[in-house]
N, C-alpha and C positions, 0 to 999 in steps of 0.2 A: 504493500501499499503505499502512497506517494503522499507526502506529509505537504502541509498547505506551503505556500510560496510564503520565502520571507520576507521582513521588511527590511529594503533595503539603509543603511546609516546615509547614503547619498547618492544622488541620480544625477550627473553630470551629462549633459548632448555629449552624442558622441558619435563613434560609428565602425560599421564592421561587422561580419559575421566570419562563424571558426573554418580555418584548414587545415591540416596539419601540413607542418613544410619546415627545412632547415633552410639558413644563406645558404651552404653551399651546394644545394641542390638548386638555385633559381639564381644563377648566371646572371653578372649584371647589377643584383644587389645590393653587395656589400657595403661599397663605395658610398651610394644612398642612405644604405640603412645608418652607415656611420655619421653621415651627417643629418639624419631626420630629427624632428622634433624626441626630447627626451619627455615622459609623460609617466607620473607616477603618483599612484593612488594607493590609499589604504583597504583594509579588509571590508568589503562587503560596497564597495564605492560600484557603481556600472564603469565600464569602457562603453558600453552602448544599450540600450535599451529596445523590445521589441517594436518598429514603429518610426525609431532614428531613422535619418537619411544617410545613406552611409559615400561617406568621403574620402576616407584615409583605409590603407592600411597597419596593420599593426602587429608590431612581433615582439615578441614577451622577452626581457631580457632577465627579468630576476621574477621570481613570486608567480601566483598560477593563477589561473581563470575558469570557472565554470561556465558551461554554454547553457540554457535549456530554456524548458518554455513554461509560462503558467497552464495549464490548462483550462477549461468553461467552467468546471467546477471548485476553479482555484488551488490544485492540486501543481505541483511542480514537477518536471522529467527533465532531468540534466541528462543533456543531448555529448557530453562531453567536458576535457578540459584540457586548455592550454596550458603548456610548461614552456621554462627558458627553450628558446631558440624556434618555439613553435609561432604559425601563422595565425590573426585571426582577422577578417575582412576578405579574404579569396572569395571571389563566388557569390559576395551582396550586388543585389540588384539595386534598384533606385533605395531601397529601404530596409531597415533589418527585421527577418522573420523571426530571431532570438535574440535571449536576452545573455550579454555577456556581463557578471561580476565576478570582480578579485576575490579571491579565497582565503589570501592573504597579504602583507605590501607588497606591492607589484610595480615594475618598470617597464614599460614600456619605451618604443621604439614607434614615430607614428609619420607614414608617408604619404602624403595624397595618390589618389589613385589615379589623379590626373598626369603625374610622374609615373607611377606605374605602365601605363599607355604610353608613356614615350621611348621608357626602355624598352618593351615589347617592339616598338617599330623599330628601333636601332639592334636590338637583338632577336631573331626567328626564335631561334633557339627557347627563351624564353615563353613562347606560347606554347612549345611541347611540354617544358617543365611546371608549366601553371596547370595543363590536362591533367597530367600524372597528380600533380597536389589534389587534382578535384576527386580524381578518381580516386584517390586515398581516403579521400573523406566519404565519397558513396562507400568503400567497400567498411568503413568503420559502422558506419550506419545500417550496413546489412548485418555485423556483423551482430551491433547491440541488438538490434530485431530477434536475431537469433537467440543469444543472451536473455532476453527480457520476457521470450516465447517461449523456448523450448527447452533451456537449461533449471535442471534446481538449483537451491539456494546454495548450496555448498558450491555447484560445478557455477555459478556467477562471480562467487569472490574469489574462486581459484581462476577463475579466464581472466579476471580482473588484476589479480597479483601479477599472473603469467604476462599478461600486455604491458604491465611496467616493467618486469624484468625485462624484456625483450627490447623496450624501446632503452633502457639502460644500455644493454650489449649492445645495440646500434649506435650510441654514443660514447662507445668507449669506457664506461662507467661500469660498477661492478651489477652484474647481474642478480646476485644474490642479497642483496642490502638497498633500500632506499627508504627514502621519508616517502609521507603521504600528505600532501598538503591540505587537502580535502579534509573534512571533517566526515563522523559516523554517517551523519544526517546523509551529508551530498553523496556518499559511495550509497545508499540504500536509495537516495531517489533517482541515483543515475542505472542502478542494477532491477528498480523496481519492485523494493523490500522495504520492510518494515526497517527500523532502525534496530529495536529488539531482534532483529534477523541472523542482522549484519553481525550483531556484538556477538548473538550464540554462535554463529557460524565461525567468526574469529576464536573462539575460546577452544571450540572443536578442534579448529585445524592448529592450534596451539600442544594442544590435549596429546592428539595423533603425534605431536611431536614432528609435524612436519613445517611449522613457522616458528619463531620469535619471536617476541613485542616487547622489546628494547622500555621501550613509551608508545606511547596510543598513536604516536603518529613517525614510529620506527619501524620496521619491520625486515625480518631478516627469515629468506627461504634455507629450510634446512633439508629438505628432498627435492630437488626442483623436479627430478627424474618420475617421481611418484607423484605430483602434482601436476605435471603434465598427463600425467594417466589417467588421473580425477576429473580432465576439463572438461570430457565428455562423459563421466562414466561416476557418477558420485557412489555407486558399488564397493570401489575400492576403497571409498574410505573408510568403510563399517568398521 
């Protein structure tokens, strides 16, 4: 069950929609982003809200951002998270159809979409890279549908942790230990579970000796091979 949408501490008019991607995957952006406006926002501040005009591309430099929709009954469905190196804003049309809200103090690089168009005209490779980034977002959306529609609670949480592990591996970071910048409520709203179920499932994985929780925002994977076997088959967790 999804939780009611939270009340924001501050809402600032902003821009752009989520797409995962790294600077080195988008040629021609590095120098532009280095000169781009730097924006700092606190936890719960909006990068942009649904209905805001789309005018910029953002890259998360530090911190993390949750992207979510508020359903007609007031509940919140988290659609994804943007971490350092990720872009939010690619694929936006005239206005945003999701909310982007910082889940911890966050620093962003802001690049006008008009500048992005200029880069694309100068470097044809950028168009293909943007297509790849959009394809990655579509694949992530399909994975979320599978996770929330077909997997058990344990499978959902395991899939979530393994996705973070794979991300760390791609970044050349430790795939077995990482921070969770989001709250248990954020995770619950992403996985389509209650916060109580998320907490019980973390406890279950720890009791099974599969993870360690040095503190609430830190996870260490102790048996990644068994976790992979559980990703689509909770029977292995019994």
